[in-house]
C-alpha positions as MATLAB code, in Angstrom:
seq = 'XXXXXXXXXXXXXXXXXXXXXXXXXXXXXXXXXXXXXXXXXXXXXXXXXXXXXXXXXXXXXXXXXXXXXXXXXXXXXXXXXXXXXXXXXXXXXXXXXXXXXXXXXXXXXXXXXXXXXXXXXXXXXXXXXXXXXXXXXXXXXXXXXXXXXXXXXXXXXXXXXXXXXXXXXXXXXXXXXXXXXXXXXXXXXXXXXXXXXXXXXXXXXXXXXXXXXXXXXXXXXXXXXXXXXXXXXXXXXXXXXXXXXXXXXXXXXXXXXXXXXXXXXXXXXXXXXXXXXXXXXXXXXXXXXXXXXXXXXXXXXXXXXXXXXXXXXXXXXXXXXXXXXXXXXXXXXXXXXXXXXXXXXXXXXXXXXXXXXXXXXXXXXXXXXXXXXXXXXXXXXXXXXXXXXXXXXXXXXXXXXXXXXXXXXXXXXXXXXXXXXXXXXXXXXXXXXXXXXXXXXXXXXXXXXXXXXXXXXXXXXXXXXXXXXXXXXXXXXXXXXXXXXXXXXXXXXXXXXXXXXXXXXXXXXXXXXXXXXXXXXXXXXXXXXXXXXXXXXXXXXXXXXXXXXXXXXXXXXXXXXXXXXXXXXXXXXXXXXXXXXXXXXXXXXXXXXXXXXXXXXXXXXXXXXXXXXXXXXXXXXXXXXXXXXXXXXXXXXXXXXXXXXXXXXXXXXXXXXXXXXXXXX';
ca = [
     -34.033   12.092    5.840;
     -31.651   10.109    8.046;
     -31.855   10.333   11.832;
     -29.149    8.861   14.060;
     -28.788    8.726   17.839;
     -25.541    7.774   19.560;
     -24.410    7.011   23.066;
     -22.621   10.350   23.289;
     -26.007   12.074   22.821;
     -25.085   13.500   19.424;
     -28.143   13.504   17.178;
     -28.550   14.436   13.525;
     -32.096   15.538   12.867;
     -31.648   17.983   10.003;
     -29.459   18.050    6.948;
     -27.370   21.200    6.418;
     -29.132   23.701    4.141;
     -26.467   23.338    1.449;
     -27.253   19.618    1.201;
     -30.919   20.346    0.491;
     -30.121   22.989   -2.140;
     -27.553   20.714   -3.768;
     -30.040   17.837   -3.964;
     -32.716   20.085   -5.434;
     -30.408   21.256   -8.232;
     -29.228   17.697   -8.905;
     -32.813   16.487   -9.358;
     -33.524   19.305  -11.833;
     -30.384   18.456  -13.824;
     -31.205   14.749  -13.739;
     -34.706   15.359  -15.140;
     -33.275   17.576  -17.889;
     -30.818   14.835  -18.778;
     -33.544   12.180  -18.883;
     -35.768   14.426  -21.007;
     -32.954   15.068  -23.485;
     -32.201   11.346  -23.710;
     -35.880   10.536  -24.298;
     -36.071   13.036  -27.178;
     -32.930   11.583  -28.757;
     -34.248    8.052  -28.323;
     -37.577    8.881  -30.031;
     -35.792   10.026  -33.182;
     -34.809    6.426  -33.707;
     -31.595    4.961  -35.010;
     -31.133    2.069  -37.414;
     -27.833    1.068  -35.783;
     -28.957    0.528  -32.178;
     -27.476   -2.978  -32.005;
     -23.940   -3.173  -30.616;
     -21.472   -6.018  -30.199;
     -19.964   -6.618  -26.780;
     -16.880   -8.829  -26.641;
     -16.230  -10.153  -23.149;
     -12.648  -10.755  -22.012;
     -13.010  -14.560  -22.236;
     -13.775  -14.243  -25.955;
     -17.535  -14.589  -25.709;
     -19.560  -12.138  -27.833;
     -23.049  -10.849  -26.973;
     -25.337   -8.327  -28.596;
     -26.687   -5.270  -26.823;
     -28.459   -1.997  -27.418;
     -26.547    1.266  -27.575;
     -27.177    3.635  -24.630;
     -29.307    0.962  -22.895;
     -27.307   -2.223  -22.319;
     -25.066   -1.993  -19.239;
     -22.031   -4.036  -18.170;
     -24.052   -5.378  -15.238;
     -26.695   -6.754  -17.601;
     -24.023   -8.455  -19.690;
     -22.430   -9.933  -16.540;
     -25.812  -11.162  -15.267;
     -26.469  -12.861  -18.594;
     -23.191  -14.746  -18.251;
     -23.621  -15.622  -14.566;
     -25.637  -14.040  -11.719;
     -22.790  -14.914   -9.335;
     -20.294  -13.117  -11.580;
     -22.542  -10.057  -11.748;
     -22.772   -9.879   -7.960;
     -19.036  -10.335   -7.373;
     -17.990   -7.803  -10.025;
     -16.891   -4.468   -8.544;
     -16.472   -2.445  -11.723;
     -16.252   -2.880  -15.479;
     -13.572   -1.944  -17.946;
     -14.930   -0.887  -21.340;
     -12.440   -0.523  -24.187;
      -9.698   -0.158  -21.585;
     -11.556    2.507  -19.545;
     -12.959    1.898  -16.061;
     -16.754    2.024  -16.284;
     -19.719    1.960  -13.876;
     -21.604   -1.333  -14.014;
     -24.919    0.511  -14.496;
     -23.625    3.021  -17.045;
     -24.992    2.226  -20.528;
     -22.555    1.212  -23.243;
     -22.088    3.819  -25.970;
     -21.065    1.566  -28.861;
     -19.297   -1.670  -29.762;
     -17.226   -2.622  -26.749;
     -14.604   -4.917  -25.330;
     -15.708   -5.641  -21.780;
     -13.704   -6.750  -18.744;
     -15.400   -7.521  -15.429;
     -13.133   -6.771  -12.471;
     -13.543   -8.329   -9.027;
     -12.013   -7.207   -5.728;
      -8.821   -9.200   -6.255;
      -7.925   -6.734   -9.032;
      -5.958   -3.645   -7.898;
      -8.018   -1.253  -10.033;
     -11.224   -2.745   -8.637;
      -9.909   -2.322   -5.091;
      -9.265    1.365   -5.779;
     -12.841    1.780   -7.058;
     -14.222   -0.109   -4.047;
     -12.328    2.103   -1.621;
     -13.213    5.238   -3.586;
     -16.904    4.378   -3.207;
     -16.286    3.756    0.493;
     -14.747    7.235    0.738;
     -18.017    8.687   -0.586;
     -19.897    6.808    2.146;
     -17.519    8.310    4.704;
     -17.975   11.759    3.128;
     -21.751   11.440    3.426;
     -21.378   10.464    7.090;
     -19.016   13.372    7.781;
     -21.409   15.893    6.233;
     -24.238   14.551    8.382;
     -22.136   14.456   11.548;
     -20.099   17.650   11.281;
     -21.916   19.731    8.657;
     -18.530   20.882    7.329;
     -17.162   21.283    3.821;
     -15.677   18.229    2.124;
     -12.390   18.557    0.253;
     -10.582   15.525   -1.231;
     -11.614   11.910   -0.595;
      -9.439    9.477   -2.566;
      -8.669    5.776   -2.309;
      -5.151    5.054   -1.079;
      -2.953    1.960   -1.093;
      -4.848    0.293    1.742;
      -8.186    1.998    2.210;
      -9.363    5.564    1.845;
      -9.705    8.911    3.605;
     -11.730   12.088    3.389;
     -10.638   15.620    4.281;
     -13.109   18.142    5.686;
     -12.928   21.780    6.723;
     -14.763   22.366   10.000;
     -13.206   25.683   11.028;
     -11.293   25.663   14.295;
     -12.870   22.444   15.470;
     -10.800   19.247   15.537;
     -12.038   15.710   15.086;
     -11.713   13.534   18.192;
     -10.861    9.852   17.997;
     -13.832    9.240   20.308;
     -16.127   10.298   17.442;
     -14.929    7.646   15.007;
     -17.266    4.928   16.274;
     -20.255    7.238   15.728;
     -19.091    7.941   12.177;
     -18.666    4.217   11.588;
     -22.241    3.613   12.738;
     -23.518    6.206   10.261;
     -21.486    4.531    7.506;
     -23.025    1.164    8.359;
     -26.521    2.666    8.173;
     -25.709    4.146    4.753;
     -24.501    0.714    3.621;
     -27.755   -0.916    4.767;
     -29.775    1.563    2.699;
     -28.114    0.379   -0.533;
     -28.050    3.909   -1.912;
     -27.365    3.783   -5.675;
     -24.398    5.665   -7.119;
     -25.709    7.988   -9.837;
     -23.460    9.633  -12.419;
     -24.268   12.953  -14.090;
     -22.232   15.041  -16.506;
     -22.719   18.754  -15.793;
     -21.289   22.014  -17.092;
     -18.568   23.670  -15.058;
     -20.690   26.822  -14.775;
     -23.618   24.954  -13.203;
     -21.315   23.065  -10.850;
     -19.854   26.323   -9.571;
     -23.417   27.243   -8.634;
     -24.060   23.822   -7.079;
     -20.935   24.021   -4.903;
     -20.951   27.763   -4.220;
     -21.154   27.026   -0.475;
     -17.814   25.142   -0.598;
     -14.767   27.222   -1.529;
     -12.637   24.082   -1.775;
     -14.800   22.453   -4.445;
     -14.875   25.787   -6.302;
     -11.062   25.869   -6.227;
     -10.973   22.378   -7.723;
     -13.394   23.434  -10.466;
     -11.482   26.612  -11.269;
      -7.950   25.224  -10.974;
      -8.175   21.540  -11.926;
     -11.069   21.205  -14.382;
      -9.982   22.269  -17.871;
     -13.026   20.979  -19.760;
     -16.467   22.598  -20.287;
     -18.146   19.755  -18.394;
     -17.226   17.247  -15.726;
     -19.029   14.625  -13.678;
     -20.597   14.423  -10.250;
     -21.770   11.322   -8.394;
     -24.629   11.035   -5.962;
     -25.235    8.501   -3.203;
     -28.066    9.401   -0.846;
     -27.794   13.079    0.107;
     -24.130   13.299   -0.927;
     -23.279   14.809   -4.305;
     -19.583   15.161   -5.011;
     -17.255   16.186   -7.798;
     -15.863   12.896   -9.044;
     -14.651   11.228  -12.223;
     -15.719    7.822  -10.914;
     -16.452    5.064  -11.502;
     -18.128    3.534   -8.448;
     -19.769    0.360   -7.230;
     -23.479   -0.057   -8.055;
     -24.762    0.929   -4.620;
     -23.551    1.427   -1.056;
     -24.732   -2.056   -0.078;
     -21.797   -3.544   -2.015;
     -19.558   -2.397    0.852;
     -20.031   -5.412    3.102;
     -17.849   -4.362    6.029;
     -16.357   -0.960    6.837;
     -14.144    0.378    9.617;
     -13.279    3.996   10.447;
     -10.033    3.763   12.365;
      -7.864    6.878   12.356;
      -7.918   10.671   12.155;
      -5.350   13.419   11.777;
      -5.056   17.047   10.732;
      -3.597   18.236    7.448;
      -3.466   21.306    5.217;
      -5.309   22.074    2.014;
      -3.205   20.377   -0.680;
      -0.436   19.919    1.884;
       0.384   23.628    1.986;
       0.961   24.935    5.556;
       0.044   28.428    4.337;
      -3.501   27.215    3.620;
      -6.456   26.093    5.734;
      -6.180   23.324    8.324;
      -8.362   20.331    7.482;
      -9.460   17.247    9.397;
      -8.652   13.904    7.764;
     -10.451   10.665    8.625;
      -9.262    7.241    7.429;
     -11.207    4.067    6.754;
     -10.956    0.584    5.291;
     -13.596   -1.699    3.772;
     -13.890   -5.186    2.299;
     -16.430   -7.377    0.509;
     -16.436   -9.919    3.364;
     -15.786  -10.034    7.111;
     -12.978  -12.586    6.805;
     -10.894  -10.046    4.893;
     -11.559   -7.450    7.601;
     -10.404   -9.845   10.345;
      -7.247  -10.593    8.371;
      -6.631   -6.855    7.976;
      -7.146   -6.233   11.704;
      -4.679   -8.997   12.555;
      -2.203   -7.516   10.096;
      -2.606   -4.063   11.662;
      -1.868   -5.448   15.102;
       1.264   -7.161   13.790;
       2.357   -3.987   11.987;
       1.760   -1.962   15.161;
       4.023   -4.277   17.159;
       6.687   -3.995   14.458;
       6.446   -0.193   14.055;
      10.002    1.097   13.645;
       9.228    4.118   15.830;
       8.294    1.778   18.685;
      11.363   -0.416   18.129;
      13.623    2.632   17.822;
      12.449    3.929   21.186;
      12.550    0.564   22.987;
      16.023   -0.300   21.670;
      17.384    3.263   22.032;
      18.298    3.529   18.366;
      17.071    7.008   17.435;
      14.677    9.825   18.263;
      13.274   13.025   16.781;
      13.044   16.507   18.291;
      10.774   19.400   17.396;
      13.803   21.710   17.262;
      14.842   19.897   14.062;
      11.689   18.395   12.511;
      12.256   15.571   10.067;
      15.928   15.168   11.009;
      16.745   12.051   12.980;
      19.055   11.863   15.991;
      20.770    8.476   15.780;
      21.965    7.277   19.172;
      25.106    5.081   19.409;
      23.301    1.801   18.742;
      21.317    3.298   15.868;
      24.476    4.842   14.454;
      26.070    1.376   14.519;
      23.301    0.035   12.261;
      23.564    3.103   10.012;
      27.322    2.829    9.593;
      27.229   -0.953    9.193;
      24.796   -0.606    6.289;
      27.015    1.967    4.597;
      30.123   -0.159    5.172;
      28.284   -3.115    3.631;
      27.510   -1.095    0.498;
      31.076    0.250    0.403;
      32.393   -3.320    0.321;
      30.067   -4.046   -2.589;
      31.224   -0.864   -4.352;
      34.826   -2.007   -4.096;
      33.955   -5.394   -5.618;
      31.926   -3.821   -8.416;
      34.326   -1.038   -9.453;
      32.366    1.942   -8.159;
      34.453    4.903   -7.040;
      33.231    6.861   -4.034;
      33.226   10.658   -4.277;
      32.418   13.541   -1.940;
      30.427   16.479   -3.237;
      29.280   19.802   -1.723;
      26.068   20.161    0.255;
      25.321   23.701   -0.946;
      25.114   24.912   -4.546;
      24.304   28.164   -6.281;
      20.788   28.157   -7.726;
      22.320   28.352  -11.212;
      23.202   24.660  -10.913;
      19.569   23.777  -10.227;
      18.404   26.001  -13.072;
      20.679   24.076  -15.429;
      19.451   20.705  -14.163;
      15.806   21.796  -14.296;
      15.178   21.188  -10.608;
      14.772   24.891   -9.851;
      11.868   25.120  -12.272;
      10.140   21.942  -11.081;
      11.388   21.175   -7.569;
      12.398   24.433   -5.864;
       9.448   24.354   -3.450;
      10.934   21.158   -1.991;
      14.389   22.690   -1.534;
      15.882   24.651    1.359;
      17.065   27.874   -0.294;
      18.704   30.970    1.201;
      20.582   34.079    0.087;
      24.332   34.569    0.539;
      25.467   38.061   -0.410;
      23.779   38.624   -3.798;
      23.248   35.010   -4.825;
      20.672   32.359   -3.962;
      21.945   28.987   -2.783;
      20.209   25.754   -1.816;
      20.976   22.573    0.083;
      21.154   19.688   -2.350;
      18.099   17.389   -2.485;
      19.923   14.949   -4.799;
      23.478   14.245   -5.981;
      23.137   13.935   -9.753;
      23.785   17.594  -10.765;
      26.957   17.654   -8.667;
      28.134   14.426  -10.284;
      27.560   16.023  -13.682;
      30.002   18.771  -12.683;
      32.498   16.076  -11.694;
      32.162   14.384  -15.070;
      32.525   17.715  -16.882;
      35.524   19.060  -15.001;
      37.923   17.627  -17.605;
      37.715   16.048  -21.100;
      36.484   12.440  -21.133;
      37.276    9.560  -23.481;
      35.427    6.373  -24.401;
      38.409    4.507  -22.945;
      37.445    5.473  -19.356;
      33.750    4.679  -19.744;
      31.788    3.594  -17.821;
      32.454    5.979  -14.945;
      30.660    4.956  -11.752;
      30.420    7.707   -9.116;
      29.032    6.704   -5.689;
      28.090    9.261   -3.035;
      26.735    8.997    0.517;
      26.332   12.781    0.755;
      23.743   14.292    3.087;
      20.563   15.358    1.272;
      17.824   17.739    2.399;
      14.277   17.986    1.082;
      11.718   20.438    2.386;
       8.926   17.977    3.074;
       5.757   19.488    4.517;
       5.571   19.103    8.284;
       2.276   17.236    8.048;
       3.837   14.540    5.861;
       6.808   13.761    8.134;
       6.569   10.220    9.495;
       9.327    8.561   11.502;
      12.234    7.436    9.332;
      10.061    6.832    6.269;
       9.500   10.528    5.464;
      12.266   12.852    6.626;
      13.933   16.115    5.646;
      17.550   15.075    6.194;
      18.799   11.733    4.876;
      21.574    9.889    3.058;
      21.349    7.510    0.105;
      23.596    4.851   -1.366;
      23.418    7.047   -4.429;
      25.400    6.302   -7.585;
      25.471    7.607  -11.143;
      26.927    5.611  -13.989;
      28.107    7.569  -17.029;
      28.243    5.183  -19.973;
      27.810    4.871  -23.724;
      24.538    3.707  -25.271;
      26.231    0.428  -26.182;
      27.178   -0.167  -22.528;
      23.652    0.216  -21.122;
      22.794   -3.484  -21.158;
      25.982   -4.578  -19.408;
      25.637   -1.855  -16.761;
      21.987   -2.715  -16.115;
      23.006   -6.371  -15.729;
      25.485   -5.267  -13.085;
      22.874   -3.159  -11.282;
      20.418   -6.060  -11.181;
      23.068   -8.444   -9.835;
      24.016   -5.795   -7.260;
      20.477   -5.421   -5.926;
      19.927   -9.192   -5.841;
      23.084   -9.642   -3.785;
      22.057   -6.968   -1.285;
      18.402   -7.927   -0.989;
      19.143  -11.641   -0.594;
      21.436  -10.727    2.301;
      18.474   -9.071    4.013;
      16.130  -11.918    3.090;
      13.960   -9.796    0.791;
      12.207  -10.988   -2.346;
      11.335   -8.328   -4.918;
       9.201   -7.424   -7.932;
      10.498   -5.902  -11.187;
       8.624   -3.641  -13.605;
       9.924   -2.042  -16.805;
       8.417    1.422  -17.321;
       8.649    2.576  -20.930;
       8.358    5.757  -23.001;
       5.569    8.126  -21.824;
       3.617   10.459  -24.094;
       5.562   13.507  -22.884;
       8.989   11.961  -23.526;
      11.966   14.055  -24.588;
      14.597   12.941  -27.077;
      14.674   10.733  -30.147;
      12.372    7.725  -30.523;
      15.228    5.620  -31.894;
      17.320    6.247  -28.764;
      14.403    5.323  -26.501;
      13.710    2.163  -28.490;
      17.329    1.074  -28.274;
      17.508    1.773  -24.538;
      14.243   -0.060  -23.827;
      15.464   -3.016  -25.879;
      18.653   -3.199  -23.810;
      16.670   -2.982  -20.560;
      14.435   -5.829  -21.726;
      17.477   -7.907  -22.665;
      18.947   -7.320  -19.208;
      15.730   -8.340  -17.468;
      15.422  -11.490  -19.577;
      19.038  -12.419  -18.886;
      18.525  -11.721  -15.163;
      16.036  -14.580  -15.145;
      13.571  -13.212  -12.592;
       9.874  -12.547  -13.367;
       9.139   -9.006  -14.506;
       6.250   -7.022  -15.940;
       5.969   -4.345  -18.598;
       4.545   -1.017  -17.441;
       3.905    0.801  -20.753;
       4.093    4.581  -20.795;
       5.085    4.948  -17.128;
       8.723    5.899  -17.626;
      10.040    9.338  -16.698;
      10.044   11.955  -19.456;
      13.850   11.777  -19.554;
      14.293    7.994  -19.828;
      12.905    4.482  -19.205;
      13.348    2.866  -15.810;
      13.156   -0.362  -13.863;
      10.960   -0.118  -10.767;
      11.849   -2.486   -7.929;
       9.659   -3.256   -4.915;
      10.882   -5.397   -2.030;
       8.554   -7.588    0.032;
       8.966   -7.624    3.807;
       8.222  -10.329    6.379;
       4.531   -9.422    6.728;
       3.830   -9.095    3.025;
       4.140   -5.346    2.499;
       5.892   -3.931   -0.554;
       8.356   -1.035   -0.441;
      10.118    0.764   -3.264;
      13.749    1.435   -2.379;
      15.985    0.633   -5.341;
      16.192    2.836   -8.426;
      17.533    1.981  -11.870;
      16.728    4.947  -14.103;
      18.127    5.881  -17.502;
      18.563    9.596  -18.187;
      19.160   11.017  -21.658;
      18.369   14.639  -20.798;
      20.687   15.581  -17.921;
      23.834   15.006  -20.035;
      22.350   17.337  -22.660;
      21.380   20.016  -20.118;
      24.933   19.989  -18.718;
      26.520   19.627  -22.167;
      28.358   16.487  -21.067;
      30.453   14.978  -23.842;
      33.178   12.434  -24.389;
      35.440   11.541  -27.292;
      33.997    8.435  -28.916;
      35.936    5.573  -30.479;
      35.498    7.103  -33.931;
      36.874   10.474  -32.785;
      33.567   12.310  -32.282;
      34.182   14.686  -29.373;
      30.537   15.755  -29.085;
      29.030   12.407  -28.068;
      26.681   12.584  -25.052;
      26.930    9.871  -22.403;
      23.884    8.207  -20.858;
      23.414    8.528  -17.096;
      22.085    5.616  -15.046;
      20.696    6.783  -11.694;
      21.116    3.872   -9.297;
      20.362    3.233   -5.627;
      19.912   -0.076   -3.801;
      19.112    0.841   -0.206;
      17.662    4.160   -1.292;
      17.387    6.367    1.776;
      19.438    4.737    4.545;
      16.952    6.126    7.067;
      13.997    4.546    5.288;
      15.848    1.243    4.882;
      16.502    1.147    8.637;
      12.761    1.644    9.193;
      11.954   -1.205    6.790;
      14.581   -3.515    8.299;
      13.412   -2.733   11.847;
       9.872   -3.748   10.949;
      10.931   -6.677    8.778;
      12.998   -8.214   11.578;
      10.589   -7.075   14.307;
      13.574   -5.736   16.247;
      15.341   -9.128   16.173;
      18.374   -8.029   14.205;
      20.709  -10.463   12.419;
      24.055  -10.619   14.154;
      26.030   -8.560   11.640;
      23.561   -5.643   11.895;
      22.609   -6.046   15.536;
      23.120   -3.072   17.875;
      23.301   -5.587   20.747;
      25.501   -8.440   19.630;
      27.005   -9.812   22.845;
      25.993   -9.561   26.499;
      28.509  -10.832   29.044;
      26.956  -11.806   32.382;
      29.333  -12.605   35.260;
      28.095  -15.475   37.420;
      29.224  -13.646   40.554;
      31.107  -10.573   41.845;
      34.454  -12.382   41.648;
      34.017  -12.760   37.883;
      33.265   -9.109   37.115;
      36.821   -8.122   36.245;
      37.115  -11.048   33.870;
      33.688  -10.238   32.359;
      34.941   -6.735   31.563;
      37.999   -8.242   29.867;
      35.735  -10.492   27.792;
      33.595   -7.534   26.761;
      36.685   -5.519   25.829;
      37.993   -8.384   23.704;
      34.802   -8.365   21.669;
      34.714   -4.572   21.489;
      38.278   -4.434   20.176;
      37.206   -6.769   17.366;
      34.467   -4.307   16.385;
      31.482   -5.955   18.089;
      28.736   -4.282   20.127;
      29.393   -5.957   23.487;
      28.093   -5.087   26.954;
      28.502   -6.332   30.527;
      25.669   -6.564   33.063;
      27.098   -5.565   36.453;
      23.727   -4.793   38.075;
      23.945   -6.267   41.581;
      20.206   -5.809   42.165;
      19.336   -8.518   39.609;
      19.671  -12.266   39.934;
      21.556  -14.226   37.305;
      18.308  -15.502   35.807;
      16.887  -11.974   35.722;
      19.987  -10.717   33.899;
      19.674  -13.489   31.328;
      15.992  -12.701   30.830;
      16.724   -8.980   30.441;
      19.343   -9.731   27.784;
      16.910  -11.966   25.917;
      14.212   -9.277   25.940;
      16.763   -6.711   24.742;
      17.426   -8.989   21.722;
      21.122   -9.702   22.338;
      22.347  -12.282   19.832;
      24.777  -13.988   22.257;
      24.599  -14.176   26.054;
      27.857  -15.340   27.651;
      28.622  -16.534   31.178;
      31.873  -17.997   32.556;
      34.448  -18.629   29.832;
      37.972  -19.952   29.880;
      40.505  -17.752   28.099;
      41.065  -20.414   25.438;
      37.321  -20.852   24.824;
      36.918  -17.070   24.679;
      39.556  -16.779   21.946;
      37.843  -19.521   19.926;
      34.428  -17.914   20.391;
      35.619  -14.467   19.310;
      37.101  -16.053   16.190;
      33.916  -18.071   15.511;
      31.571  -15.106   15.995;
      33.846  -12.905   13.919;
      33.733  -15.371   11.036;
      29.930  -15.689   11.184;
      29.431  -11.921   11.358;
      31.367  -11.335    8.159;
      29.135  -13.821    6.331;
      26.161  -11.481    6.924;
      23.675  -14.296    7.273;
      20.149  -13.200    8.088;
];
């Protein structure tokens, strides 16, 4: 039994009763499993020898149900065995100490592999869960790995976790790590697991609602036993450094109608150098937080009278409108036609599109007279009505509709986060209606479009082609042809890209694009998505070249900025508040050198303002000239001007105007 004593006088001397009962049942089940395996092993088997092919091509022999991936790794190299986080057996992630069940192809994954990182952080979440049970005695819920770390949710009634308790939890985690508790896997019947977790209504919900098989697996480390598919690291000692750094409240499965839970976040690494790098990164990210920049630069704010809907102040609105004007200029060059569509539609539209059946819980719906209406969460169904409002011919294809319409999505209050997760937003949304034969050319245009925009911002990006999933709709031949055209476009584009097999949407393949910001983070903003199903659902047709008036177009969903709100958040953090001139909410500060120059300074400011620039004058008599200059520098003005002759002013306005239109970053 573990005993911990902390500076805040909290002491754990006894495990909760449910932990003891759970452990007792686990030990009984484990013995039964071992007994059954021993009986099976005694019967003998002439084909016990298996062949294990390692990823580098080397082949070794092993024994079925006895040889483990760790043993194979150790035979190759003890250093490799120690650095390996998890195995991959015949394409399936596999515990290093789990015996092989037949001939196998074996991969050994280290922490630099994304799947291995997820396993590492998942195991760390179990360590945190064990610590939380010991500290709070509450009921664990979900504890997954996330993009950078892990968290665990716990129900502790009306009590809330305090940030002052995190250091105590971290100390417990470090003690668990020192004990090198092995992770043990056991497959158990659903019926028995309902008995094991009868004390925890949340685990019982998972078993009853999520588990559709007669058996599932649990994992044990120390006193913790948890529902889990795994796999995990060999033992808790593999987690070399761990930090518990944040807490928040949430709802069971994000539903505000359900119980309030306490969520605790952590991060872990296989060496301290990685942790120090992460801590430095966090400090940099904190300084660049768009919410901090937005407040300091008076760009925007939020109010609890309209949660998730941003109030853009004049300087923030300047950035917003400048971004949209930038995209509008690109639309004009690339033959997109801007349209305006309604904000509110009858629910029959969403039933036709399929959103009502699959997305209605994320929509703001209300009754008007005898009908149900909803605010639009996306533009595509409305654009389908625009396409269908009159007969169409192959001669007018492709049709490129662009729309900056306001969208609303009913995001849960607990998920709202600055400009990155909002309820009200606008997108540089466009839908291209084209023939199958035109797909490649249109995709080429979309890729050139996003490169032009992202290079203006200084972003590099990654490309992935996501292909036909198992639950696809439509004809295989159509999918194959579309995927071939997407591949051709990517090859012609000339940038590196990766295949992501089976990860396309059920209605069409897609190209996923992630941009990389100044501190190395990736964000998904752009969308290039083929859609074969929406034209069918809306019965969209055009007269083809051969006279067929029943031909369905293909829709390409396309956005470059994505949500304008989210892009402003990304740009704020990418630039660290130091905006390029063309986007800057503070372009020019005019500082008169003395009271006699104030009238002229106002004229200078007006000259810039009339040319469309964000120009200000500092007439604060309480500040010295040097103080005014310093204030303007701290406020991130791009140009600070003092005394100017009229001729020089005219030249400068012209020069700045020319540079601003170039949109250099």
